[in-house]
Phi, psi and omega in degrees: 000052182292150177293148178233166178243025181292147171280134178235178183254142175225111184053037177079005183239146180292143177211168176295149182292148173288142178270097183274126182298139178279136174246129181297151176244156179283352181224166177285118184295343180268359182276171178265030183303138179288129175255164184240146176291139177295127180304333179297327182286346181273352180282144179298139173064025175277117182295135177296336180291350175285345183264148186266132175283148183298338181266355181291139183213163180242128179294137181289332185221124180282340176262114185244156177266125179262150179261017179100163181256131178229186178295341180271357178104193183269128177263127182232135176240119181205155178268149180219159181235147179303134179293136180278155177142174182289141174258152180296324179245137183239163189270340186240146172284111185305321183293339180254008183268150175228132184243157175223144180233136179220141176245135185229161176080199182290160178288160186198137176302130178107351180303314181293327177295318178300313179299314181303311186286332172298314179296313182299317181293316180298319184280308188281321186267331182243340179078025176292124190279331189234124179226127179254139168262124182267120186281144170057047170076199185301327183296338182295339178298335182270007180232071186306320182297340183272355181298145184248126175283127183251134174219181184300320181294319182296321187261006190308317185254015184301325187293346179262006184251141171275174178071210179223119177302323181284342187081166182212171176195165173255148180073206179074015184271122174229100189305308183297318181295322180294313181294320176302318181293321178297315181295315182299323181274356180073024182282131177239000178227113181243126180243122185240133177238125180177183182266208188298316178296322178294321177301315179298320178295319179296322178297321178294321178297313180297322180294318179293320177299315180296320181295333178273353180071034182257144179266086175230125179273135178243114181242140182240133170253108186292138184224126168187126178290342178291344179063034187259020174274125186286164174076330189267161182300308179193168175257154180292149182090341182296313181295323177297319179295321178296317178299318179294321178295322179295322177297326176294322177297319179300320177296316180297323178297314179301314180294315183294324181285347181277356183221149174293135183056043176281130180239108177273130178240120181244120177259127180238168181291157181146082185292309180239347182232132186260033185295321179298314179299315182294311184290323178292324177297313180294325180290328183277323180063020180233009185271140180259342181204126178240122183243128185229160181298333185286344185236116175289137178236167176223160188273306194256161175088179180297130182083003178274167185284337180295310179299318181299312182291323178299317179296318181292322179295316180289329181282318187251347182086349178200169179202160181231134176242132172245127182227132176281149187300334182267001182286149171070016183295322178293320178294321177299318180295325181286315184270350181113119181251182188256010183197190179242166183290124176226158179233149176274184185294340178270359180091002179283139177293131175278114188280151171292150185283103188285336183297298178300324179298316181297316178299318179299322180284323185283326189304305181292325182293314182289321178299324177293322181292324185263359184303125177074009184255005173235157184302328182253016179052051184291152170251166183292134175254105182277135176234106188258129179234124178235096185267024191317299186280340172291337180279318188259349183260007185273161171294155181286155174289169178301316181296319178292324177300316179295320180294318178299322178299313179300313182295314183296314181295319179292328175296317178296315180301317180294316180295317179296332178282356177096007177285154179210165181053045181229161170238153180255140185202175172251125176234123184053040176073003180247138178292139180204174181245135179233140174293141183301319185293347176283337186255322186303142177066018173238160182228152171258118179235163180300130177278110180253000186259346179236172176296116184205188181298332181298325179297327177292325176299314180298315181293321185285321183271341186064019182282161176299151181278332182062013182241163178244160180303322183283000175282344183287152176227159181294145179304324184290346181275356185220160175238114184271150178257168184294335181270009176091028183249171176216152186273136169232159179096000000 
């Protein structure tokens, strides 16, 4: 899928060519390598329009900057990605192919659905006879006897299960050992599901495979309930996590309303990106304060959260706070935190627990603010809800199940076509392929500088913005995602 400089048509007018991202292939595209007909095309009455042309692409951004209209038409400059889907010709003989599937990192709703649909697509649509499930993440490649043979019967009910049937782990990555295991088992199709650390590991595997001159396709289905993968619409499991977080907010509301001056505090996942907190806040419409890692907040003084919460408590008799786990870390370090810097096996910083810390900071301040202002001289009644594992260990919603199906099948189509070192995603609601190195070491964070979903949070909660005018940046300097994010890194 190399980029081209061909002139194309846009609304009947000439324009600059779209810059379509290149996706690596397991073979030299200029060689006379034998390709195989897609088994799907051999089925009776299969419409040719179901197959994707090699030049089809998806625009990275639906909002484009125009350079003005002239007699030559509208000139548009935008990035695009190859459209996902089955190709008429594929790179591997399905009957001689062997596939492996591995899940890495934290658990997430939809992991089992992804595994199920990879197996279903490989077996039913392509006829691949042998598929291995690698247990407990990357380290499982070094334990060949523990590999699980997957077939339609084995995975039939996976989509109704939370967690990961294969198990998962962080770390355990040994590039050479993994590639050795793939070669020894004759595997030519590798499907990896995980977050940013997993993406980097998959890129290393693909690089080592290429350096050895081996034809093995490496496909990644990005996974994180934090929704922090850049460029793409969303990650699977995110919507299920938001729904679970909203149910936790409902519990906090019930508890807070049961007592005078009840203050419900709900801590949700979101190490560096506060998308779960933001979307759950907007979905509930009952939150008075939403705190996310992308926005620094302060406690005292004009525009601080203490005054804001005191006013809401005295006005309504109760209030709700939603806070992402990564929020307020700098403030905690300044005012005193509960631990020292530690990292997990994936290299992620283990954050101090902001929920109890926030309550500890708010209790004396708020009690001082409301002192003597109620008929019975009430004090704040804190109700703390931490649904962390209830959020990520649940079965996926119907919408996430459908989304996982789309991602898994498109991953199989891309790998069978000979693509490698790519991830499959939805961009502007269309499935497409992105090179791993375009995503690795970058993050999707809430866009607070342009008109986005974050502005709705401010309007809905009436909370302070905590931002300054000079914090804003021009729209052309950023690329926003459908979930209200912007790329950093």
